[in-house]
C-alpha positions as CSV (number, residue, x, y, z in Angstrom):
1,M,90.1,6.6,41.1
2,N,91.4,5.6,44.0
3,R,93.9,2.3,43.5
4,V,97.0,2.2,41.7
5,L,100.0,-0.4,41.5
6,I,103.6,0.4,41.1
7,I,106.1,-1.9,39.4
8,G,109.6,-1.5,40.8
9,S,110.5,-0.4,44.4
10,G,112.8,2.1,43.4
11,L,113.2,4.9,44.9
12,G,111.2,6.2,42.6
13,G,108.3,3.8,43.1
14,L,108.9,3.7,46.8
15,L,108.5,8.0,46.6
16,S,105.5,7.6,44.7
17,G,104.2,4.9,46.5
18,F,104.0,6.9,49.5
19,L,103.4,10.1,48.2
20,L,100.1,8.6,46.7
21,S,99.5,6.6,50.3
22,R,99.5,9.5,51.9
23,E,97.1,11.3,49.9
24,G,94.4,7.8,50.6
25,M,95.2,6.6,47.6
26,Q,95.7,2.4,48.0
27,V,98.3,1.6,47.1
28,T,100.3,-1.5,45.5
29,I,103.8,-1.9,45.0
30,L,105.7,-5.0,43.0
31,E,108.8,-5.8,43.3
32,K,110.8,-8.7,41.2
33,Q,113.4,-9.3,43.8
34,K,112.9,-10.4,47.7
35,K,113.8,-7.3,49.2
36,T,112.3,-3.9,48.0
37,G,114.8,-0.7,46.8
38,G,116.3,-1.3,43.7
39,C,119.8,0.8,43.3
40,L,118.7,1.4,47.3
41,Q,119.9,-2.1,48.1
42,S,122.5,-3.0,50.4
43,F,124.6,-6.4,50.7
44,H,125.9,-8.5,53.5
45,R,129.5,-10.5,52.9
46,G,130.1,-12.0,56.7
47,P,130.7,-8.8,59.2
48,Y,130.7,-6.1,56.5
49,R,127.4,-3.8,54.7
50,F,127.8,-2.6,51.5
51,D,125.7,-0.3,49.3
52,T,124.2,-1.0,45.5
53,G,123.8,2.0,44.5
54,M,123.4,5.4,46.5
55,H,127.2,6.0,47.8
56,Y,126.0,10.2,48.7
57,V,123.6,12.9,48.2
58,G,123.9,16.7,47.9
59,S,121.6,19.8,49.1
60,L,120.9,18.1,52.2
61,K,121.1,21.0,54.4
62,P,117.7,22.7,55.8
63,G,116.0,25.1,52.9
64,Q,118.3,23.3,50.4
65,A,116.5,21.5,47.6
66,L,116.3,17.2,48.6
67,F,116.6,18.7,51.9
68,N,113.0,20.2,51.2
69,Y,111.5,17.4,49.6
70,W,112.6,14.4,51.9
71,K,111.2,16.2,54.9
72,Y,108.0,15.5,53.3
73,F,108.8,12.0,53.3
74,G,110.0,12.2,56.8
75,L,113.9,10.7,56.1
76,T,115.7,13.7,56.8
77,S,114.6,12.9,61.2
78,R,114.7,9.2,60.3
79,L,118.3,9.3,58.9
80,T,121.8,9.9,60.0
81,F,123.7,11.2,57.4
82,V,127.2,12.5,57.4
83,P,128.8,15.4,56.4
84,M,131.7,14.8,53.9
85,D,135.0,16.7,54.6
86,Q,133.7,20.5,53.5
87,N,137.0,21.0,52.2
88,G,136.9,18.3,50.0
89,F,133.6,15.6,49.2
90,D,135.1,15.1,46.2
91,R,139.0,15.0,44.9
92,I,140.1,14.0,41.5
93,T,143.1,13.0,40.7
94,I,144.9,12.9,36.8
95,G,147.7,11.2,35.4
96,R,150.0,8.9,38.0
97,A,151.5,9.7,40.6
98,T,155.1,10.4,40.6
99,N,154.7,9.4,44.7
100,P,151.7,7.9,45.3
101,G,149.7,9.1,48.7
102,T,151.9,12.3,48.7
103,F,148.9,13.7,47.0
104,A,145.4,14.2,47.5
105,G,144.1,15.7,44.7
106,F,142.4,18.1,44.2
107,P,139.6,19.3,45.8
108,L,136.1,20.2,45.2
109,A,134.9,22.2,48.5
110,Q,131.0,21.9,50.2
111,G,130.2,26.0,49.6
112,F,130.6,28.1,46.9
113,D,132.8,31.1,48.0
114,N,134.9,27.6,49.7
115,F,134.9,25.7,46.4
116,K,136.8,28.1,45.4
117,E,139.0,29.3,47.5
118,Q,140.1,25.5,48.4
119,L,140.8,25.5,44.1
120,L,142.9,28.8,44.0
121,P,146.3,27.7,45.4
122,F,146.3,25.1,42.9
123,F,145.0,27.5,39.9
124,P,146.7,30.9,40.3
125,G,144.5,33.5,38.9
126,S,141.6,31.6,38.2
127,D,140.3,33.8,40.0
128,E,137.5,34.8,37.5
129,A,136.9,31.2,35.5
130,L,135.9,29.6,38.9
131,K,133.2,32.8,39.4
132,A,132.1,31.9,36.0
133,Y,131.9,28.5,36.8
134,T,130.1,28.9,39.8
135,T,128.0,31.5,38.5
136,I,126.8,29.1,35.6
137,L,125.9,26.8,38.2
138,E,124.3,29.5,41.0
139,E,122.0,30.7,37.6
140,L,121.2,27.3,35.9
141,T,119.1,26.1,39.1
142,V,118.2,29.0,40.1
143,S,116.1,28.7,36.5
144,H,115.0,25.3,37.2
145,P,111.5,25.3,39.1
146,L,111.1,22.2,40.3
147,Y,114.7,22.5,42.0
148,N,113.0,25.3,44.1
149,L,109.7,24.0,44.8
150,N,108.3,26.1,41.5
151,L,105.7,25.6,39.0
152,P,107.1,25.2,35.7
153,G,105.8,27.6,33.0
154,P,104.9,26.7,29.3
155,A,106.8,24.2,27.9
156,S,110.4,25.5,26.5
157,T,113.8,23.2,26.5
158,P,115.0,24.6,30.1
159,P,118.2,26.5,30.0
160,G,121.0,24.9,29.6
161,R,119.3,21.3,28.6
162,S,120.8,22.0,24.9
163,V,124.4,22.9,25.4
164,R,126.9,20.6,25.9
165,A,128.4,20.8,29.5
166,S,131.7,20.2,27.9
167,L,131.9,23.0,25.8
168,I,131.3,25.8,28.1
169,L,134.2,24.4,30.5
170,D,136.4,24.3,27.6
171,A,135.0,28.1,26.9
172,I,135.4,29.4,30.1
173,T,139.0,27.4,31.9
174,T,140.9,27.7,28.3
175,G,144.7,28.0,29.1
176,I,144.6,27.4,32.9
177,C,146.2,24.2,34.2
178,H,148.0,23.2,37.2
179,K,151.6,23.5,36.6
180,A,153.5,21.0,37.9
181,S,151.0,18.2,36.5
182,G,149.5,19.7,33.4
183,A,146.0,19.3,34.7
184,S,143.7,22.1,33.1
185,L,141.1,23.3,35.3
186,G,138.2,22.1,33.4
187,S,139.3,18.6,33.9
188,V,139.0,19.1,37.5
189,L,135.5,19.9,37.1
190,A,134.7,17.9,35.5
191,G,136.1,14.9,37.0
192,N,133.6,13.7,39.2
193,N,131.7,13.3,35.7
194,F,131.2,9.3,36.6
195,L,128.4,10.8,39.0
196,Y,126.8,11.4,35.4
197,D,127.7,9.6,33.0
198,G,129.7,11.9,31.0
199,D,130.3,12.5,27.6
200,P,131.4,15.8,26.4
201,A,129.7,15.3,23.1
202,T,126.2,14.6,25.0
203,T,126.2,15.6,28.1
204,S,124.6,18.7,29.2
205,L,124.7,21.3,31.0
206,E,121.8,21.3,32.9
207,S,122.9,17.6,33.7
208,L,126.4,19.3,34.8
209,A,125.3,22.3,37.2
210,L,122.2,20.8,38.6
211,I,124.5,17.5,39.7
212,N,127.3,19.5,40.9
213,H,125.3,22.4,42.5
214,S,123.7,19.8,44.7
215,F,126.5,19.1,46.0
216,I,128.7,21.9,46.3
217,S,125.5,23.3,48.9
218,S,126.4,20.1,51.0
219,A,127.4,16.6,50.9
220,F,126.4,13.9,52.6
221,R,127.1,9.8,53.7
222,I,124.3,7.7,55.2
223,T,125.6,6.2,58.4
224,D,125.0,2.7,57.8
225,G,123.4,2.6,54.3
226,S,121.0,3.2,52.5
227,Q,119.1,0.1,52.3
228,Q,117.3,2.2,55.1
229,I,116.0,4.3,53.1
230,A,114.0,1.7,50.9
231,D,112.5,0.0,54.2
232,F,111.7,3.1,56.2
233,L,109.9,4.3,52.6
234,A,108.4,0.5,52.8
235,N,106.7,0.8,56.6
236,G,105.1,3.6,55.4
237,I,103.4,2.7,52.6
238,L,102.3,-0.1,55.1
239,F,101.6,1.6,57.7
240,Q,99.4,4.3,55.5
241,G,97.1,0.9,54.2
242,G,99.4,0.3,51.2
243,Q,100.6,-2.9,50.0
244,V,104.6,-4.0,49.2
245,L,105.4,-6.9,48.2
246,T,108.6,-8.7,47.0
247,G,108.9,-11.7,44.7
248,K,105.8,-10.5,42.6
249,E,107.5,-10.0,38.7
250,V,105.5,-8.5,36.1
251,I,105.5,-10.0,33.2
252,R,103.3,-9.0,30.6
253,I,100.5,-6.1,30.8
254,R,97.1,-6.4,29.0
255,K,94.4,-3.9,28.6
256,P,91.1,-6.0,28.1
257,G,88.5,-3.3,29.0
258,A,89.0,0.2,31.2
259,A,91.5,-1.6,33.9
260,F,95.1,-3.1,33.3
261,D,95.6,-6.3,33.8
262,I,99.2,-7.7,35.1
263,A,100.0,-10.7,35.1
264,L,103.0,-12.2,36.9
265,A,105.5,-14.8,36.7
266,D,103.2,-17.0,39.0
267,G,100.2,-16.9,37.9
268,E,99.1,-14.3,40.2
269,R,96.9,-11.6,38.8
270,F,96.3,-8.2,39.5
271,S,93.7,-5.5,38.3
272,T,94.2,-1.2,38.3
273,D,93.1,0.9,36.2
274,L,96.1,3.0,37.0
275,L,99.5,1.5,36.4
276,I,103.3,3.6,37.5
277,S,106.2,2.1,36.1
278,G,109.2,2.3,37.9
279,I,111.7,0.5,35.7
280,H,113.2,0.8,32.5
281,P,111.0,2.7,29.8
282,A,112.0,0.5,27.3
283,R,110.7,-2.8,29.3
284,T,107.6,-1.8,30.5
285,L,106.8,-1.5,26.6
286,N,107.9,-4.7,25.8
287,M,105.3,-6.3,28.6
288,L,103.1,-4.8,27.1
289,E,100.3,-7.5,24.9
290,G,97.2,-6.1,22.9
291,I,98.2,-2.4,23.4
292,K,98.2,-0.2,21.0
293,V,101.6,2.2,21.5
294,P,101.5,4.9,18.7
295,R,104.9,3.7,17.0
296,A,106.9,6.6,16.7
297,Y,106.6,6.4,20.1
298,D,107.7,2.7,21.0
299,T,110.2,3.4,18.3
300,R,111.5,5.9,19.7
301,I,112.2,4.6,23.5
302,S,113.1,1.6,22.5
303,G,115.5,2.7,20.3
304,L,117.5,5.2,23.9
305,K,121.2,4.4,24.0
306,N,121.6,4.0,28.2
307,T,124.4,5.3,29.7
308,H,127.5,2.5,30.8
309,S,127.4,0.2,33.3
310,T,130.1,-0.3,36.1
311,F,132.2,-2.8,37.2
312,T,133.2,-2.7,41.4
313,I,134.9,-4.6,44.0
314,Y,133.9,-4.5,47.2
315,L,136.7,-4.8,50.1
316,G,136.2,-5.8,53.6
317,L,138.8,-3.9,56.0
318,K,141.3,-6.1,58.5
319,P,140.0,-4.1,61.8
320,D,142.6,-0.5,62.6
321,T,144.2,-1.2,59.5
322,F,143.1,1.9,57.5
323,P,141.8,5.3,57.5
324,F,138.5,6.4,57.3
325,V,138.8,8.6,54.1
326,N,135.7,11.4,54.0
327,S,134.9,11.6,50.9
328,N,135.3,10.2,47.3
329,R,138.7,9.9,44.9
330,Y,138.0,9.8,41.3
331,H,141.2,8.7,39.7
332,H,141.9,8.8,35.9
333,A,144.8,7.3,34.2
334,F,144.7,10.5,31.5
335,P,144.0,13.4,30.7
336,D,140.8,12.8,28.9
337,I,138.9,12.0,32.2
338,W,135.2,12.1,30.4
339,T,133.7,8.7,31.4
340,G,131.6,8.4,27.8
341,T,135.2,8.4,26.2
342,T,138.0,7.0,28.0
343,C,136.1,3.9,28.2
344,A,136.2,3.7,24.1
345,Q,139.5,4.6,23.0
346,H,142.2,3.7,25.8
347,T,143.0,0.7,27.8
348,W,140.4,-0.8,30.8
349,P,140.8,0.4,33.6
350,C,141.1,4.3,32.8
351,N,139.5,5.6,35.8
352,F,138.2,4.8,39.0
353,V,136.3,6.4,41.8
354,F,137.6,5.2,45.8
355,M,135.5,5.0,49.0
356,T,135.2,4.5,52.4
357,P,131.5,3.9,53.6
358,P,131.0,4.9,57.4
359,V,129.4,3.3,59.7
360,K,127.6,4.3,63.1
361,D,129.9,5.6,65.3
362,Q,132.6,5.6,63.0
363,G,136.3,5.9,64.8
364,I,139.9,6.5,62.2
365,Y,139.6,4.0,60.4
366,A,137.4,2.7,58.1
367,H,135.4,-0.9,57.7
368,T,135.0,-1.3,53.9
369,A,136.3,0.0,51.0
370,V,134.2,0.3,47.6
371,V,135.9,1.3,44.2
372,M,133.8,1.4,40.8
373,T,135.5,2.2,37.8
374,P,132.8,2.2,34.4
375,I,132.3,-0.9,31.8
376,N,130.9,-1.2,28.5
377,F,128.4,-3.8,28.6
378,E,130.2,-6.0,25.3
379,E,132.7,-7.0,27.6
380,F,130.3,-9.4,29.3
381,R,128.2,-10.1,25.4
382,R,128.7,-14.2,26.1
383,W,127.5,-14.5,29.1
384,E,123.9,-12.3,28.4
385,E,121.4,-15.2,28.8
386,S,122.7,-16.5,31.7
387,R,121.3,-15.1,35.4
388,S,122.7,-14.6,38.8
389,G,123.3,-18.2,41.1
390,A,124.0,-19.7,36.6
391,R,126.9,-18.9,35.2
392,D,130.0,-21.1,34.0
393,K,133.4,-20.6,35.4
394,S,134.3,-18.9,32.3
395,Y,132.5,-15.9,33.6
396,F,134.0,-16.0,37.2
397,V,137.2,-16.7,35.7
398,F,137.0,-13.4,33.6
399,K,136.0,-11.2,35.8
400,A,138.8,-12.2,38.3
401,R,140.8,-11.3,36.2
402,K,139.6,-8.3,35.6
403,A,139.1,-7.3,39.2
404,K,143.0,-8.4,39.3
405,Q,144.1,-5.5,36.8
406,L,141.9,-3.0,38.5
407,L,143.0,-3.8,41.4
408,E,147.3,-2.9,40.3
409,M,145.5,0.7,39.0
410,V,144.0,1.1,43.0
411,Y,147.1,-0.5,44.6
412,G,149.4,2.0,42.8
413,E,148.1,5.1,43.7
414,I,146.5,4.4,47.3
415,P,149.2,2.8,49.8
416,G,148.2,0.8,52.5
417,L,145.6,-0.5,50.8
418,K,146.6,-3.9,49.3
419,E,147.5,-5.1,52.7
420,A,144.5,-4.1,54.6
421,V,141.9,-5.8,52.8
422,T,140.8,-8.9,53.6
423,S,138.1,-10.1,52.1
424,L,136.5,-9.1,48.6
425,D,133.1,-9.6,46.1
426,I,133.1,-8.5,42.6
427,S,129.8,-7.4,40.8
428,T,129.7,-6.6,37.1
429,P,127.4,-5.2,34.7
430,L,125.1,-8.1,34.5
431,T,124.7,-8.1,38.1
432,W,123.8,-4.6,38.6
433,R,121.1,-5.7,35.7
434,D,119.6,-8.9,37.8
435,N,119.3,-6.8,41.1
436,T,117.8,-3.6,39.7
437,G,116.2,-4.7,36.1
438,T,118.2,-1.7,33.7
439,P,119.1,-2.7,30.7
440,E,123.0,-4.3,30.0
441,G,123.4,-3.0,34.0
442,S,123.4,0.9,32.8
443,R,123.5,3.0,35.8
444,Y,121.7,6.1,35.1
445,G,119.4,4.8,32.5
446,I,119.1,6.6,29.5
447,V,121.8,8.6,28.2
448,K,120.8,12.4,27.4
449,D,121.9,14.0,24.7
450,A,122.2,17.7,24.6
451,T,122.3,17.8,20.9
452,H,118.9,15.8,20.6
453,P,117.2,17.5,24.3
454,H,113.9,16.2,22.8
455,H,114.6,13.1,21.7
456,G,116.1,11.3,25.2
457,T,113.4,13.7,27.5
458,I,111.1,11.1,29.4
459,F,108.0,12.7,30.3
460,P,105.4,10.7,32.8
461,K,102.4,10.4,30.8
462,T,102.8,8.1,28.6
463,R,100.8,8.1,25.2
464,I,98.7,4.8,26.6
465,P,96.0,6.2,28.5
466,G,96.2,4.7,32.4
467,L,100.3,3.7,33.0
468,L,103.4,6.5,34.0
469,F,106.4,6.0,34.2
470,T,108.7,7.5,37.2
471,G,112.4,7.1,37.9
472,Q,116.4,7.8,36.5
473,N,114.7,7.6,32.7
474,I,112.1,10.3,33.7
475,N,114.3,13.4,35.1
476,L,117.6,13.7,36.1
477,H,119.6,10.3,38.1
478,G,120.6,10.3,41.0
479,A,119.0,11.4,44.2
480,L,117.7,14.8,43.9
481,G,116.9,13.7,40.0
482,V,114.2,10.6,40.8
483,T,112.8,12.5,43.7
484,I,111.9,15.4,41.8
485,G,110.8,12.6,39.0
486,A,108.3,10.8,41.4
487,I,106.9,14.7,42.1
488,L,106.2,14.5,38.3
489,T,104.6,11.2,38.2
490,C,102.5,11.7,41.2
491,G,101.0,15.6,39.6
492,E,100.3,13.9,37.0
493,I,97.5,12.0,39.5
494,L,96.8,14.2,42.2
495,G,97.8,17.7,39.9
496,L,101.3,19.3,40.6
497,P,100.3,22.6,42.1
498,H,98.3,19.9,44.6
499,V,101.5,18.1,45.5
500,L,104.2,21.3,45.9
501,R,101.9,22.8,48.1
502,R,101.6,19.6,50.1
503,I,105.5,19.5,50.1
504,K,106.1,23.2,50.7
505,D,104.0,23.0,53.8
506,A,106.4,20.6,55.4
507,C,109.2,22.2,54.9
């Protein structure tokens, strides 16, 4: 059995296809959109280019976790990565600034010693708390086998997966606050939780630790956009004898015998013994027809809660007017900084992420800016049955009003931005859903709940023989999480020891 068909050309599907084709398998990827990439996609509006989802990546210095994996795929030598501000790749602000522009934010710095040194002036006497925090990150990543290219041991709940991150942060930072603003150290340490749709009631210590350890180790942006990743991987699959077919929407999956029968919207059919789905597991199961699925398995996956979606504004800037900022600004209007609760308890918008993506030969001025904030899909439920390019006027009026609300907050916090803007484009949960295929435009897939760690765990191997999952739903989300997930998926086919050995050989 050397033929595999993959549904979806997001990062998980492309990495899986590249690895399997490099190992001699005949790979075909079916992508419903006109171009590959999923969350990696970039798009243009006039002279401006914007990324859809992947804006920065961590642990990409030689010898670090993502570098070790991506070197095997050739990504580390083919792409240009820009190191972010060493003394604050992310900067956190909480509450409305009295004098906007005078405070750059609490810095989350690269390098673990530097991380502590940059925060200490804001939180005198927090030495032990910061040491405890970084020690937790180090211990959890050391104990995570695949983060370190090691084989997992006997099945068990990984350390930190059943522990709520909010409880640990509260315990080690109690009473430590910034004197001038009152912001707590715990809030600052969790201030970029938009990265993992943080919720104090569900987010695990494992999620917080692995993601933050990765970025503190090193943080990079990709010059000229993440679409290059998709294009490079797709071309690699083609070079190795595979196929990457776009405009091919799978609508039905049958299994009349040993092989799967895949039906496409255009009437074309494919047959394969081995099928990998890189799209949402619930959507995959909904496409099965005449295939027996254990009821408990189907019910569990279909009932899993998804993370929030995002409202995004893409800004084109006038030349030489607004400075390029080599860090991300995470702003919170309220002391309650967790994404999962602010969306529900406060008037929208209550927080935002602001960034100025780099271009080749980046100078001191920014070309574009991106503003993102979480939003509930219910806000757009009335247009749920519509599709991009075919929505009524009320939708555009509504999203323009939402954009005005968000920009009022952003302009109030970032002086000089309003005067620099020359164009804007708006993405809603419906845009995200239509372009990436995620239910309700969920940005990070299935919620990982620390109180029920096994319930939300999706393994690559499914209850349907020959069907595997990949993508952000089967491991952690983000570049590193999806990469490890693809390794797990390919390990089910080639043997995980073999796959890890091949990756180690490339390091």
